[in-house]
N, C-alpha and C positions, 0 to 999 in steps of 0.2 A: 500602511504596508500590511502585508500578509505573510504569516509565517506558518510552516508545517513542520511538526516536530514528531519523528518516529521514536517508538521505544519498543522493547519487548524481545529483542534479538539476543543471541547468546550461544552457547554451545550445547548441543543436545545429541544424544546417541541415535543411531538409526532406528526408525520406528517410533521415535518420540514425538512430542507435540511442542509447539510454540504459538503463542498468540501475538501478533504484532499490532500495535496501536499507532495511530497518526492523527494528532489533533491539530486543528487549524485555529489560528487566532489573528487578531488584527481587525482592521476595518473591513470587515466581510458583509457584503450585502446578500450574496446568495452563492451557494456552491453547486455546481452541476455535476459532471461526472468525476468519479474518483477512481484512482487506479493504484495498483501495486506493480512496480517494475523490480527487476533483479539484474545484477551484473556480476558475473563470476570472473574471476582472473583471466585475462586474455580473451575474454568473450564480449560480444555486443550486448548492450543493455536489451533485456528482453521484458516485453509486456507480460506479466503474469496473470492479472485479473482486473477486471473493470466492473464497477457497479454504477450504473446509471441513475439519474435523479430519480426515476420511477421504481428503483430497486431491482430492475432486472440486472443480470450478470453474464459476464463472459470469462472464460478461462482458457488459458493455453492448454493444450492437450495433455501435456506432461504432468499437470497438477489437478486435473479433473478427477473428482472423487476423493481427493485428499485435502484440498485446500477450500476454504470458504471465505469469501469477501462479503463484508456487512457493513453498514454505516448506521450511525446515530446522529441524525441532524441536529437534535437538541444539543448534543455534546460537540457537534462539529467534528466528529471523529469517524474515521474509517478503520476497520479491523481486517486482518487477514489470519484466519485461524489455519494453522498448518498441522495436519496430522500424517502420520505415517511417513515421516521425514526420511529422505534418502541423502546419501552423500552428495549426489548431483544437485540437491537444493542449496547446497552451500553457495552463498553469494552475498553481496550487499544488498539489501532490499531498500527500495526507495518509494515513497508515496508521492502521488501526484494528484493535483485536484484543480479542476477549472473553477476559478473563483472570479466573481464579479465583486469589486470593491465597492464601497459606499460612494466613493467619489467618481466612479465611472460605471453608472448603472447599466446594465445590459451588456456590458463589455466584458467578456471572460478571458481571463489570462491564466496559463498554465503555471502553477506554482509547484515547487519541488521541495521535499524534505532533504535532510542531510544525510540520510541513509542509516541503517542499522544493520550490524554484521550478524549473519546467521551461518553458524558452523555446525554441520552434521557429521560427526566423526565418532568412532569407537574409542 
């Protein structure tokens, strides 16, 4: 089995920063693309950032220039550095990774973390 666990969420003032981490564990053979999603109350889950296996990245327009996604494959971890946070960034943030387990080589399955709350408020 594969597990993703997020951490780093919390309460921060507007303009502040947080760094989210998501570590993968379990019977992992390979990790392909990794992503951060967020879901605000009453809203659809939104793809915030993607980092591909080759380390190229994509961001939703609303976070460009403020958020940075990165990965450390040795640690099986994806990060989301969030700067200049705004109240509208308030959401539960979920990490997602396409993982091939050791028992199913070459077959990637999307795993999800449990989510971490980010609240941006004065």
